[in-house]
Each structure stands twice: as C-alpha cells, then as structure tokens.
All heavy atoms as TSV, in Angstrom:
chain	resi	resn	atom	element	x	y	z
A	1	MET	N	N	-108.320	52.165	32.817
A	1	MET	CA	C	-106.911	52.134	32.530
A	1	MET	C	C	-106.038	51.724	33.710
A	1	MET	O	O	-104.859	51.516	33.500
A	1	MET	CB	C	-106.467	53.525	32.066
A	1	MET	CG	C	-106.465	53.662	30.589
A	1	MET	SD	S	-105.272	54.872	30.075
A	1	MET	CE	C	-106.294	56.035	29.270
A	2	PRO	N	N	-106.515	51.617	34.926
A	2	PRO	CA	C	-105.630	51.296	36.037
A	2	PRO	C	C	-104.946	49.945	35.921
A	2	PRO	O	O	-103.889	49.744	36.488
A	2	PRO	CB	C	-106.519	51.332	37.263
A	2	PRO	CG	C	-107.885	51.589	36.814
A	2	PRO	CD	C	-107.876	51.825	35.353
A	3	ASP	N	N	-105.526	49.010	35.173
A	3	ASP	CA	C	-104.926	47.685	35.061
A	3	ASP	C	C	-104.027	47.542	33.842
A	3	ASP	O	O	-103.483	46.475	33.600
A	3	ASP	CB	C	-106.018	46.620	35.010
A	3	ASP	CG	C	-106.786	46.546	36.317
A	3	ASP	OD1	O	-106.202	46.873	37.356
A	3	ASP	OD2	O	-107.967	46.177	36.281
A	4	GLN	N	N	-103.855	48.614	33.091
A	4	GLN	CA	C	-103.024	48.535	31.901
A	4	GLN	C	C	-101.553	48.637	32.259
A	4	GLN	O	O	-101.172	49.292	33.221
A	4	GLN	CB	C	-103.364	49.661	30.929
A	4	GLN	CG	C	-104.688	49.470	30.236
A	4	GLN	CD	C	-104.921	50.563	29.220
A	4	GLN	OE1	O	-104.567	51.696	29.443
A	4	GLN	NE2	N	-105.518	50.193	28.104
A	5	LYS	N	N	-100.734	47.972	31.469
A	5	LYS	CA	C	-99.290	48.055	31.614
A	5	LYS	C	C	-98.722	48.610	30.327
A	5	LYS	O	O	-99.226	48.333	29.245
A	5	LYS	CB	C	-98.693	46.683	31.908
A	5	LYS	CG	C	-99.108	46.146	33.249
A	5	LYS	CD	C	-98.451	44.825	33.527
A	5	LYS	CE	C	-98.922	44.310	34.876
A	5	LYS	NZ	N	-98.249	43.081	35.262
A	6	PHE	N	N	-97.674	49.407	30.456
A	6	PHE	CA	C	-97.055	50.014	29.302
A	6	PHE	C	C	-95.581	49.647	29.264
A	6	PHE	O	O	-94.916	49.633	30.297
A	6	PHE	CB	C	-97.183	51.546	29.358
A	6	PHE	CG	C	-98.603	52.015	29.340
A	6	PHE	CD1	C	-99.284	52.252	30.516
A	6	PHE	CD2	C	-99.263	52.205	28.145
A	6	PHE	CE1	C	-100.599	52.684	30.507
A	6	PHE	CE2	C	-100.578	52.631	28.117
A	6	PHE	CZ	C	-101.247	52.872	29.308
A	7	GLY	N	N	-95.068	49.368	28.097
A	7	GLY	CA	C	-93.653	49.080	27.920
A	7	GLY	C	C	-92.985	50.251	27.224
A	7	GLY	O	O	-93.608	50.971	26.446
A	8	THR	N	N	-91.713	50.452	27.515
A	8	THR	CA	C	-90.968	51.534	26.881
A	8	THR	C	C	-89.509	51.130	26.747
A	8	THR	O	O	-89.011	50.307	27.509
A	8	THR	CB	C	-91.091	52.848	27.688
A	8	THR	OG1	O	-90.351	53.857	27.010
A	8	THR	CG2	C	-90.568	52.691	29.094
A	9	LEU	N	N	-88.840	51.714	25.806
A	9	LEU	CA	C	-87.409	51.476	25.643
A	9	LEU	C	C	-86.594	52.523	26.393
A	9	LEU	O	O	-85.382	52.458	26.448
A	9	LEU	CB	C	-87.038	51.486	24.156
A	9	LEU	CG	C	-87.686	50.392	23.325
A	9	LEU	CD1	C	-87.311	50.545	21.851
A	9	LEU	CD2	C	-87.284	49.019	23.824
A	10	SER	N	N	-87.267	53.469	26.993
A	10	SER	CA	C	-86.625	54.529	27.768
A	10	SER	C	C	-86.194	53.992	29.131
A	10	SER	O	O	-86.729	53.003	29.622
A	10	SER	CB	C	-87.604	55.687	27.953
A	10	SER	OG	O	-87.016	56.727	28.695
A	11	THR	N	N	-85.249	54.684	29.771
A	11	THR	CA	C	-84.846	54.302	31.120
A	11	THR	C	C	-85.758	54.991	32.133
A	11	THR	O	O	-86.386	56.006	31.820
A	11	THR	CB	C	-83.395	54.730	31.403
A	11	THR	OG1	O	-83.323	56.159	31.361
A	11	THR	CG2	C	-82.431	54.121	30.403
A	12	LEU	N	N	-85.828	54.448	33.343
A	12	LEU	CA	C	-86.622	55.088	34.388
A	12	LEU	C	C	-86.045	56.454	34.749
A	12	LEU	O	O	-86.777	57.371	35.087
A	12	LEU	CB	C	-86.718	54.203	35.622
A	12	LEU	CG	C	-87.762	53.115	35.576
A	12	LEU	CD1	C	-87.762	52.305	36.867
A	12	LEU	CD2	C	-89.146	53.669	35.335
A	13	LYS	N	N	-84.736	56.580	34.668
A	13	LYS	CA	C	-84.100	57.867	34.969
A	13	LYS	C	C	-84.575	58.941	33.985
A	13	LYS	O	O	-84.904	60.064	34.382
A	13	LYS	CB	C	-82.582	57.728	34.905
A	13	LYS	CG	C	-81.850	58.947	35.383
A	13	LYS	CD	C	-80.364	58.682	35.496
A	13	LYS	CE	C	-79.701	59.845	36.180
A	13	LYS	NZ	N	-78.349	59.524	36.595
A	14	LYS	N	N	-84.646	58.595	32.701
A	14	LYS	CA	C	-85.123	59.539	31.695
A	14	LYS	C	C	-86.607	59.839	31.900
A	14	LYS	O	O	-87.046	60.985	31.824
A	14	LYS	CB	C	-84.884	58.983	30.300
A	14	LYS	CG	C	-85.269	59.937	29.202
A	14	LYS	CD	C	-84.942	59.376	27.845
A	14	LYS	CE	C	-85.396	60.340	26.760
A	14	LYS	NZ	N	-85.234	59.777	25.425
A	15	LEU	N	N	-87.383	58.815	32.181
A	15	LEU	CA	C	-88.810	58.996	32.422
A	15	LEU	C	C	-89.048	59.861	33.661
A	15	LEU	O	O	-89.910	60.744	33.660
A	15	LEU	CB	C	-89.490	57.637	32.585
A	15	LEU	CG	C	-90.998	57.634	32.758
A	15	LEU	CD1	C	-91.685	58.278	31.564
A	15	LEU	CD2	C	-91.492	56.216	32.949
A	16	GLU	N	N	-88.269	59.628	34.693
A	16	GLU	CA	C	-88.378	60.418	35.919
A	16	GLU	C	C	-88.115	61.897	35.617
A	16	GLU	O	O	-88.812	62.777	36.123
A	16	GLU	CB	C	-87.376	59.901	36.949
A	16	GLU	CG	C	-87.368	60.664	38.250
A	16	GLU	CD	C	-86.307	60.150	39.218
A	16	GLU	OE1	O	-85.348	59.487	38.784
A	16	GLU	OE2	O	-86.448	60.439	40.408
A	17	LYS	N	N	-87.135	62.170	34.786
A	17	LYS	CA	C	-86.801	63.544	34.405
A	17	LYS	C	C	-87.955	64.192	33.633
A	17	LYS	O	O	-88.294	65.348	33.848
A	17	LYS	CB	C	-85.541	63.532	33.545
A	17	LYS	CG	C	-84.697	64.735	33.657
A	17	LYS	CD	C	-83.433	64.536	32.834
A	17	LYS	CE	C	-82.280	65.159	33.561
A	17	LYS	NZ	N	-81.033	65.067	32.818
A	18	GLU	N	N	-88.570	63.422	32.723
A	18	GLU	CA	C	-89.694	63.918	31.928
A	18	GLU	C	C	-90.927	64.180	32.797
A	18	GLU	O	O	-91.714	65.070	32.504
A	18	GLU	CB	C	-90.031	62.935	30.818
A	18	GLU	CG	C	-88.979	62.857	29.753
A	18	GLU	CD	C	-89.275	61.810	28.698
A	18	GLU	OE1	O	-90.423	61.331	28.616
A	18	GLU	OE2	O	-88.341	61.464	27.954
A	19	LEU	N	N	-91.100	63.403	33.853
A	19	LEU	CA	C	-92.262	63.548	34.734
A	19	LEU	C	C	-92.025	64.561	35.857
A	19	LEU	O	O	-92.927	64.819	36.645
A	19	LEU	CB	C	-92.627	62.201	35.358
A	19	LEU	CG	C	-93.132	61.138	34.399
A	19	LEU	CD1	C	-93.238	59.798	35.102
A	19	LEU	CD2	C	-94.463	61.539	33.796
A	20	ASN	N	N	-90.839	65.121	35.944
A	20	ASN	CA	C	-90.486	66.066	37.000
A	20	ASN	C	C	-91.517	67.195	37.088
A	20	ASN	O	O	-91.906	67.762	36.089
A	20	ASN	CB	C	-89.088	66.646	36.756
A	20	ASN	CG	C	-88.581	67.404	37.959
A	20	ASN	OD1	O	-89.085	67.257	39.060
A	20	ASN	ND2	N	-87.584	68.221	37.743
A	21	GLY	N	N	-91.963	67.475	38.300
A	21	GLY	CA	C	-92.944	68.531	38.510
A	21	GLY	C	C	-94.380	68.066	38.410
A	21	GLY	O	O	-95.302	68.817	38.646
A	22	SER	N	N	-94.582	66.811	38.054
A	22	SER	CA	C	-95.947	66.286	37.985
A	22	SER	C	C	-96.232	65.490	39.253
A	22	SER	O	O	-95.494	65.562	40.219
A	22	SER	CB	C	-96.114	65.429	36.729
A	22	SER	OG	O	-95.260	64.307	36.782
A	23	ASN	N	N	-97.272	64.709	39.247
A	23	ASN	CA	C	-97.680	63.949	40.431
A	23	ASN	C	C	-97.048	62.563	40.499
A	23	ASN	O	O	-97.642	61.649	41.052
A	23	ASN	CB	C	-99.206	63.805	40.454
A	23	ASN	CG	C	-99.873	65.105	40.794
A	23	ASN	OD1	O	-99.343	65.892	41.556
A	23	ASN	ND2	N	-101.026	65.343	40.219
A	24	PHE	N	N	-95.863	62.406	39.939
A	24	PHE	CA	C	-95.181	61.118	39.957
A	24	PHE	C	C	-93.930	61.206	40.811
A	24	PHE	O	O	-93.295	62.247	40.898
A	24	PHE	CB	C	-94.823	60.668	38.543
A	24	PHE	CG	C	-96.018	60.289	37.726
A	24	PHE	CD1	C	-96.694	61.232	36.983
A	24	PHE	CD2	C	-96.479	58.985	37.714
A	24	PHE	CE1	C	-97.803	60.896	36.235
A	24	PHE	CE2	C	-97.590	58.631	36.972
A	24	PHE	CZ	C	-98.254	59.589	36.231
A	25	LEU	N	N	-93.586	60.092	41.436
A	25	LEU	CA	C	-92.465	60.070	42.365
A	25	LEU	C	C	-91.715	58.744	42.229
A	25	LEU	O	O	-92.322	57.675	42.218
A	25	LEU	CB	C	-92.994	60.220	43.798
A	25	LEU	CG	C	-92.002	60.194	44.938
A	25	LEU	CD1	C	-91.042	61.376	44.853
A	25	LEU	CD2	C	-92.752	60.226	46.257
A	26	ARG	N	N	-90.404	58.837	42.145
A	26	ARG	CA	C	-89.561	57.639	42.114
A	26	ARG	C	C	-89.438	57.128	43.534
A	26	ARG	O	O	-89.029	57.855	44.439
A	26	ARG	CB	C	-88.182	57.994	41.547
A	26	ARG	CG	C	-87.225	56.828	41.425
A	26	ARG	CD	C	-87.275	56.289	40.014
A	26	ARG	NE	N	-86.385	55.161	39.804
A	26	ARG	CZ	C	-85.355	55.179	38.977
A	26	ARG	NH1	N	-85.047	56.278	38.315
A	26	ARG	NH2	N	-84.633	54.100	38.807
A	27	VAL	N	N	-89.818	55.882	43.766
A	27	VAL	CA	C	-89.800	55.316	45.117
A	27	VAL	C	C	-88.836	54.143	45.251
A	27	VAL	O	O	-88.575	53.669	46.352
A	27	VAL	CB	C	-91.211	54.876	45.569
A	27	VAL	CG1	C	-92.138	56.070	45.642
A	27	VAL	CG2	C	-91.779	53.797	44.674
A	28	HIS	N	N	-88.321	53.673	44.125
A	28	HIS	CA	C	-87.450	52.497	44.115
A	28	HIS	C	C	-86.717	52.518	42.782
A	28	HIS	O	O	-87.164	53.164	41.837
A	28	HIS	CB	C	-88.325	51.242	44.231
A	28	HIS	CG	C	-87.572	49.972	44.393
A	28	HIS	ND1	N	-87.108	49.250	43.315
A	28	HIS	CD2	C	-87.208	49.272	45.501
A	28	HIS	CE1	C	-86.498	48.172	43.748
A	28	HIS	NE2	N	-86.545	48.158	45.083
A	29	ARG	N	N	-85.618	51.826	42.679
A	29	ARG	CA	C	-84.885	51.827	41.410
A	29	ARG	C	C	-85.701	51.243	40.265
A	29	ARG	O	O	-85.433	51.486	39.090
A	29	ARG	CB	C	-83.556	51.099	41.538
A	29	ARG	CG	C	-83.695	49.637	41.798
A	29	ARG	CD	C	-82.373	48.934	41.857
A	29	ARG	NE	N	-82.521	47.739	41.037
A	29	ARG	CZ	C	-81.564	46.980	40.627
A	29	ARG	NH1	N	-80.331	47.258	40.936
A	29	ARG	NH2	N	-81.798	45.927	39.910
A	30	SER	N	N	-86.753	50.500	40.596
A	30	SER	CA	C	-87.599	49.877	39.575
A	30	SER	C	C	-89.016	50.437	39.502
A	30	SER	O	O	-89.817	49.946	38.712
A	30	SER	CB	C	-87.691	48.369	39.846
A	30	SER	OG	O	-86.426	47.779	39.834
A	31	PHE	N	N	-89.337	51.459	40.323
A	31	PHE	CA	C	-90.719	51.939	40.382
A	31	PHE	C	C	-90.822	53.461	40.438
A	31	PHE	O	O	-90.125	54.107	41.212
A	31	PHE	CB	C	-91.432	51.399	41.630
A	31	PHE	CG	C	-91.597	49.914	41.652
A	31	PHE	CD1	C	-90.708	49.113	42.343
A	31	PHE	CD2	C	-92.641	49.304	40.977
A	31	PHE	CE1	C	-90.840	47.739	42.373
A	31	PHE	CE2	C	-92.788	47.927	41.000
A	31	PHE	CZ	C	-91.887	47.142	41.695
A	32	ILE	N	N	-91.735	53.987	39.623
A	32	ILE	CA	C	-92.195	55.367	39.715
A	32	ILE	C	C	-93.704	55.253	39.928
A	32	ILE	O	O	-94.378	54.507	39.207
A	32	ILE	CB	C	-91.897	56.172	38.437
A	32	ILE	CG1	C	-90.384	56.292	38.238
A	32	ILE	CG2	C	-92.546	57.548	38.502
A	32	ILE	CD1	C	-89.975	56.974	36.940
A	33	VAL	N	N	-94.245	55.984	40.908
A	33	VAL	CA	C	-95.671	55.860	41.210
A	33	VAL	C	C	-96.374	57.210	41.083
A	33	VAL	O	O	-95.763	58.262	41.190
A	33	VAL	CB	C	-95.914	55.290	42.630
A	33	VAL	CG1	C	-95.310	53.905	42.760
A	33	VAL	CG2	C	-95.377	56.212	43.694
A	34	SER	N	N	-97.665	57.145	40.880
A	34	SER	CA	C	-98.518	58.330	40.865
A	34	SER	C	C	-98.917	58.641	42.305
A	34	SER	O	O	-99.582	57.832	42.959
A	34	SER	CB	C	-99.761	58.058	40.015
A	34	SER	OG	O	-100.677	59.109	40.136
A	35	ILE	N	N	-98.520	59.784	42.805
A	35	ILE	CA	C	-98.758	60.143	44.209
A	35	ILE	C	C	-100.247	60.108	44.577
A	35	ILE	O	O	-100.602	59.551	45.605
A	35	ILE	CB	C	-98.122	61.504	44.553
A	35	ILE	CG1	C	-96.599	61.409	44.406
A	35	ILE	CG2	C	-98.485	61.950	45.965
A	35	ILE	CD1	C	-95.881	62.731	44.496
A	36	PRO	N	N	-101.145	60.663	43.768
A	36	PRO	CA	C	-102.566	60.631	44.153
A	36	PRO	C	C	-103.162	59.227	44.253
A	36	PRO	O	O	-104.193	59.037	44.884
A	36	PRO	CB	C	-103.263	61.417	43.050
A	36	PRO	CG	C	-102.210	62.243	42.421
A	36	PRO	CD	C	-100.937	61.466	42.568
A	37	HIS	N	N	-102.529	58.236	43.646
A	37	HIS	CA	C	-103.066	56.879	43.681
A	37	HIS	C	C	-102.553	56.052	44.844
A	37	HIS	O	O	-102.976	54.901	45.023
A	37	HIS	CB	C	-102.775	56.170	42.357
A	37	HIS	CG	C	-103.597	56.690	41.238
A	37	HIS	ND1	N	-103.152	57.685	40.400
A	37	HIS	CD2	C	-104.846	56.397	40.848
A	37	HIS	CE1	C	-104.099	57.954	39.521
A	37	HIS	NE2	N	-105.147	57.189	39.778
A	38	ILE	N	N	-101.668	56.603	45.651
A	38	ILE	CA	C	-101.145	55.872	46.805
A	38	ILE	C	C	-102.250	55.745	47.849
A	38	ILE	O	O	-102.843	56.731	48.262
A	38	ILE	CB	C	-99.917	56.584	47.406
A	38	ILE	CG1	C	-98.767	56.573	46.395
A	38	ILE	CG2	C	-99.485	55.929	48.720
A	38	ILE	CD1	C	-97.575	57.402	46.809
A	39	ASP	N	N	-102.541	54.511	48.250
A	39	ASP	CA	C	-103.572	54.265	49.261
A	39	ASP	C	C	-103.015	54.456	50.664
A	39	ASP	O	O	-103.619	55.128	51.485
A	39	ASP	CB	C	-104.146	52.855	49.114
A	39	ASP	CG	C	-104.885	52.683	47.799
A	39	ASP	OD1	O	-105.559	53.631	47.363
A	39	ASP	OD2	O	-104.770	51.598	47.200
A	40	PHE	N	N	-101.866	53.842	50.945
A	40	PHE	CA	C	-101.243	54.032	52.253
A	40	PHE	C	C	-99.783	53.596	52.229
A	40	PHE	O	O	-99.324	52.920	51.323
A	40	PHE	CB	C	-102.007	53.305	53.368
A	40	PHE	CG	C	-102.097	51.816	53.214
A	40	PHE	CD1	C	-101.095	50.992	53.720
A	40	PHE	CD2	C	-103.176	51.225	52.585
A	40	PHE	CE1	C	-101.180	49.620	53.588
A	40	PHE	CE2	C	-103.272	49.855	52.452
A	40	PHE	CZ	C	-102.269	49.050	52.953
A	41	LEU	N	N	-99.094	54.036	53.253
A	41	LEU	CA	C	-97.682	53.715	53.458
A	41	LEU	C	C	-97.590	52.873	54.715
A	41	LEU	O	O	-98.194	53.199	55.735
A	41	LEU	CB	C	-96.893	55.016	53.633
A	41	LEU	CG	C	-95.478	54.926	54.178
A	41	LEU	CD1	C	-94.556	54.375	53.110
A	41	LEU	CD2	C	-95.008	56.297	54.607
A	42	GLU	N	N	-96.869	51.764	54.630
A	42	GLU	CA	C	-96.688	50.913	55.799
A	42	GLU	C	C	-95.250	50.403	55.812
A	42	GLU	O	O	-94.848	49.640	54.929
A	42	GLU	CB	C	-97.662	49.737	55.762
A	42	GLU	CG	C	-97.580	48.866	56.992
A	42	GLU	CD	C	-98.621	47.767	56.979
A	42	GLU	OE1	O	-99.455	47.701	56.057
A	42	GLU	OE2	O	-98.590	46.954	57.910
A	43	GLY	N	N	-94.481	50.850	56.776
A	43	GLY	CA	C	-93.071	50.458	56.853
A	43	GLY	C	C	-92.309	50.931	55.633
A	43	GLY	O	O	-92.281	52.118	55.337
A	44	ASN	N	N	-91.721	50.002	54.913
A	44	ASN	CA	C	-90.961	50.320	53.712
A	44	ASN	C	C	-91.716	49.993	52.436
A	44	ASN	O	O	-91.108	49.724	51.402
A	44	ASN	CB	C	-89.623	49.563	53.714
A	44	ASN	CG	C	-88.678	50.109	54.760
A	44	ASN	OD1	O	-88.710	51.288	55.078
A	44	ASN	ND2	N	-87.856	49.251	55.307
A	45	THR	N	N	-93.046	50.016	52.498
A	45	THR	CA	C	-93.841	49.710	51.317
A	45	THR	C	C	-94.975	50.716	51.135
A	45	THR	O	O	-95.453	51.328	52.079
A	45	THR	CB	C	-94.451	48.296	51.385
A	45	THR	OG1	O	-95.324	48.207	52.510
A	45	THR	CG2	C	-93.385	47.224	51.469
A	46	ILE	N	N	-95.402	50.831	49.899
A	46	ILE	CA	C	-96.538	51.668	49.510
A	46	ILE	C	C	-97.590	50.731	48.949
A	46	ILE	O	O	-97.263	49.760	48.264
A	46	ILE	CB	C	-96.115	52.677	48.424
A	46	ILE	CG1	C	-95.175	53.723	49.010
A	46	ILE	CG2	C	-97.314	53.347	47.788
A	46	ILE	CD1	C	-94.568	54.626	47.967
A	47	SER	N	N	-98.840	51.023	49.196
A	47	SER	CA	C	-99.923	50.226	48.638
A	47	SER	C	C	-100.713	51.069	47.642
A	47	SER	O	O	-101.136	52.184	47.955
A	47	SER	CB	C	-100.849	49.742	49.750
A	47	SER	OG	O	-101.905	48.999	49.205
A	48	ILE	N	N	-100.886	50.516	46.436
A	48	ILE	CA	C	-101.703	51.145	45.397
A	48	ILE	C	C	-102.609	50.056	44.833
A	48	ILE	O	O	-102.119	49.078	44.260
A	48	ILE	CB	C	-100.851	51.756	44.268
A	48	ILE	CG1	C	-99.949	52.862	44.813
A	48	ILE	CG2	C	-101.737	52.281	43.145
A	48	ILE	CD1	C	-99.014	53.467	43.788
A	49	ASN	N	N	-103.909	50.211	45.005
A	49	ASN	CA	C	-104.879	49.224	44.496
A	49	ASN	C	C	-104.491	47.792	44.859
A	49	ASN	O	O	-104.428	46.913	44.004
A	49	ASN	CB	C	-105.035	49.345	42.978
A	49	ASN	CG	C	-105.667	50.635	42.568
A	49	ASN	OD1	O	-106.453	51.218	43.301
A	49	ASN	ND2	N	-105.316	51.120	41.398
A	50	GLU	N	N	-104.207	47.565	46.126
A	50	GLU	CA	C	-103.855	46.247	46.649
A	50	GLU	C	C	-102.532	45.700	46.105
A	50	GLU	O	O	-102.228	44.523	46.259
A	50	GLU	CB	C	-104.984	45.252	46.409
A	50	GLU	CG	C	-106.275	45.642	47.116
A	50	GLU	CD	C	-107.395	44.652	46.883
A	50	GLU	OE1	O	-107.117	43.515	46.439
A	50	GLU	OE2	O	-108.545	45.009	47.141
A	51	THR	N	N	-101.746	46.548	45.450
A	51	THR	CA	C	-100.416	46.169	44.980
A	51	THR	C	C	-99.402	46.780	45.923
A	51	THR	O	O	-99.455	47.968	46.227
A	51	THR	CB	C	-100.164	46.677	43.549
A	51	THR	OG1	O	-101.146	46.116	42.684
A	51	THR	CG2	C	-98.784	46.304	43.064
A	52	THR	N	N	-98.472	45.966	46.406
A	52	THR	CA	C	-97.443	46.432	47.327
A	52	THR	C	C	-96.181	46.782	46.544
A	52	THR	O	O	-95.702	45.960	45.754
A	52	THR	CB	C	-97.128	45.342	48.370
A	52	THR	OG1	O	-98.340	45.011	49.049
A	52	THR	CG2	C	-96.108	45.825	49.371
A	53	ILE	N	N	-95.670	47.982	46.770
A	53	ILE	CA	C	-94.475	48.465	46.079
A	53	ILE	C	C	-93.440	48.831	47.131
A	53	ILE	O	O	-93.737	49.595	48.057
A	53	ILE	CB	C	-94.821	49.689	45.204
A	53	ILE	CG1	C	-95.857	49.279	44.159
A	53	ILE	CG2	C	-93.567	50.276	44.580
A	53	ILE	CD1	C	-96.486	50.419	43.427
A	54	PRO	N	N	-92.232	48.299	47.012
A	54	PRO	CA	C	-91.204	48.620	48.005
A	54	PRO	C	C	-90.684	50.043	47.854
A	54	PRO	O	O	-90.693	50.598	46.761
A	54	PRO	CB	C	-90.094	47.612	47.691
A	54	PRO	CG	C	-90.268	47.302	46.248
A	54	PRO	CD	C	-91.746	47.386	45.980
A	55	ILE	N	N	-90.244	50.617	48.963
A	55	ILE	CA	C	-89.569	51.912	48.941
A	55	ILE	C	C	-88.082	51.626	49.118
A	55	ILE	O	O	-87.670	51.026	50.102
A	55	ILE	CB	C	-90.056	52.827	50.078
A	55	ILE	CG1	C	-91.548	53.094	49.954
A	55	ILE	CG2	C	-89.267	54.139	50.077
A	55	ILE	CD1	C	-92.138	53.846	51.127
A	56	GLY	N	N	-87.293	52.042	48.154
A	56	GLY	CA	C	-85.855	51.805	48.216
A	56	GLY	C	C	-85.191	52.729	49.234
A	56	GLY	O	O	-85.632	53.856	49.454
A	57	ASN	N	N	-84.133	52.246	49.858
A	57	ASN	CA	C	-83.406	53.043	50.848
A	57	ASN	C	C	-82.916	54.362	50.272
A	57	ASN	O	O	-82.915	55.389	50.950
A	57	ASN	CB	C	-82.217	52.253	51.405
A	57	ASN	CG	C	-82.660	51.092	52.260
A	57	ASN	OD1	O	-83.734	51.111	52.841
A	57	ASN	ND2	N	-81.835	50.065	52.320
A	58	THR	N	N	-82.523	54.375	49.010
A	58	THR	CA	C	-82.031	55.581	48.351
A	58	THR	C	C	-83.114	56.652	48.266
A	58	THR	O	O	-82.822	57.842	48.328
A	58	THR	CB	C	-81.548	55.235	46.928
A	58	THR	OG1	O	-80.600	54.194	47.005
A	58	THR	CG2	C	-80.953	56.440	46.237
A	59	TYR	N	N	-84.354	56.250	48.141
A	59	TYR	CA	C	-85.466	57.181	47.912
A	59	TYR	C	C	-86.280	57.468	49.163
A	59	TYR	O	O	-87.099	58.383	49.175
A	59	TYR	CB	C	-86.387	56.619	46.821
A	59	TYR	CG	C	-85.639	56.333	45.547
A	59	TYR	CD1	C	-85.144	55.067	45.283
A	59	TYR	CD2	C	-85.373	57.343	44.634
A	59	TYR	CE1	C	-84.430	54.801	44.124
A	59	TYR	CE2	C	-84.659	57.099	43.482
A	59	TYR	CZ	C	-84.186	55.826	43.230
A	59	TYR	OH	O	-83.475	55.586	42.091
A	60	ARG	N	N	-86.082	56.727	50.213
A	60	ARG	CA	C	-86.899	56.806	51.426
A	60	ARG	C	C	-86.998	58.222	52.007
A	60	ARG	O	O	-88.084	58.678	52.331
A	60	ARG	CB	C	-86.372	55.842	52.484
A	60	ARG	CG	C	-87.253	55.775	53.715
A	60	ARG	CD	C	-86.899	54.568	54.566
A	60	ARG	NE	N	-87.691	54.529	55.766
A	60	ARG	CZ	C	-88.981	54.224	55.819
A	60	ARG	NH1	N	-89.627	53.935	54.728
A	60	ARG	NH2	N	-89.631	54.210	56.967
A	61	ASN	N	N	-85.889	58.931	52.133
A	61	ASN	CA	C	-85.911	60.269	52.732
A	61	ASN	C	C	-86.711	61.275	51.918
A	61	ASN	O	O	-87.213	62.245	52.469
A	61	ASN	CB	C	-84.482	60.787	52.939
A	61	ASN	CG	C	-83.752	60.031	54.025
A	61	ASN	OD1	O	-84.364	59.440	54.917
A	61	ASN	ND2	N	-82.443	60.013	53.947
A	62	GLU	N	N	-86.836	61.045	50.629
A	62	GLU	CA	C	-87.642	61.933	49.788
A	62	GLU	C	C	-89.113	61.523	49.776
A	62	GLU	O	O	-90.007	62.356	49.731
A	62	GLU	CB	C	-87.097	61.908	48.360
A	62	GLU	CG	C	-87.810	62.850	47.421
A	62	GLU	CD	C	-87.261	62.786	46.008
A	62	GLU	OE1	O	-86.127	62.311	45.823
A	62	GLU	OE2	O	-87.981	63.225	45.103
A	63	VAL	N	N	-89.358	60.231	49.847
A	63	VAL	CA	C	-90.713	59.696	49.728
A	63	VAL	C	C	-91.559	59.934	50.970
A	63	VAL	O	O	-92.689	60.427	50.881
A	63	VAL	CB	C	-90.667	58.176	49.409
A	63	VAL	CG1	C	-92.041	57.556	49.498
A	63	VAL	CG2	C	-90.056	57.941	48.049
A	64	ILE	N	N	-91.030	59.605	52.130
A	64	ILE	CA	C	-91.802	59.653	53.371
A	64	ILE	C	C	-92.429	61.018	53.625
A	64	ILE	O	O	-93.639	61.097	53.895
A	64	ILE	CB	C	-90.938	59.197	54.572
A	64	ILE	CG1	C	-90.411	57.777	54.350
A	64	ILE	CG2	C	-91.705	59.293	55.883
A	64	ILE	CD1	C	-91.452	56.718	54.157
A	65	PRO	N	N	-91.699	62.140	53.550
A	65	PRO	CA	C	-92.330	63.447	53.827
A	65	PRO	C	C	-93.432	63.807	52.832
A	65	PRO	O	O	-94.390	64.501	53.194
A	65	PRO	CB	C	-91.182	64.444	53.715
A	65	PRO	CG	C	-89.937	63.643	53.864
A	65	PRO	CD	C	-90.271	62.264	53.352
A	66	LEU	N	N	-93.331	63.343	51.590
A	66	LEU	CA	C	-94.345	63.685	50.591
A	66	LEU	C	C	-95.637	62.901	50.762
A	66	LEU	O	O	-96.691	63.323	50.318
A	66	LEU	CB	C	-93.793	63.432	49.181
A	66	LEU	CG	C	-92.711	64.401	48.731
A	66	LEU	CD1	C	-92.147	63.964	47.389
A	66	LEU	CD2	C	-93.250	65.816	48.641
A	67	ILE	N	N	-95.555	61.741	51.410
A	67	ILE	CA	C	-96.723	60.879	51.542
A	67	ILE	C	C	-97.415	61.062	52.884
A	67	ILE	O	O	-98.631	60.965	52.969
A	67	ILE	CB	C	-96.318	59.403	51.334
A	67	ILE	CG1	C	-95.788	59.227	49.921
A	67	ILE	CG2	C	-97.486	58.479	51.572
A	67	ILE	CD1	C	-95.220	57.864	49.648
A	68	THR	N	N	-96.667	61.332	53.931
A	68	THR	CA	C	-97.275	61.430	55.264
A	68	THR	C	C	-97.811	62.804	55.549
A	68	THR	O	O	-97.622	63.741	54.900
A	68	THR	CB	C	-96.263	61.054	56.360
A	68	THR	OG1	O	-95.116	61.846	56.231
A	68	THR	CG2	C	-95.900	59.600	56.263
C-alpha cells in the first residue's frame, strides 16, 4: 500500500483534526505525513521512501522537535 494514492473531497484541515492524536503530522499546507514513515529530515525537507516533502514555515516549529 505505500505506493497507493487516495483522493478525498475533505479539506486537509478537517483530515488533520480527524487524525489528531495519531501518528500523523501536518508539515506543510499541502502535506500530512505519517511520523513513523519519515526516513530523515534535512534542512526544510522530510524524506519518506525517496520522496522529498517540504516543511512549511508555519509548521516548522512543531515539526522539528517531534522528528529530531
């Protein structure tokens, strides 16, 4: 299932609220990631299975302490 993509009519804000307390984290206005699947953090990006995901400035202060 790691290569599957899912579409939804919901907003990321609503999805983020539903996932609250689980292993998911909003890292950018366009991305929510599964924390256990993060391979590494480098600068302002996260790597998951060779995919680079940016960390938005709005989310950076919350993301960095949880990953490092």
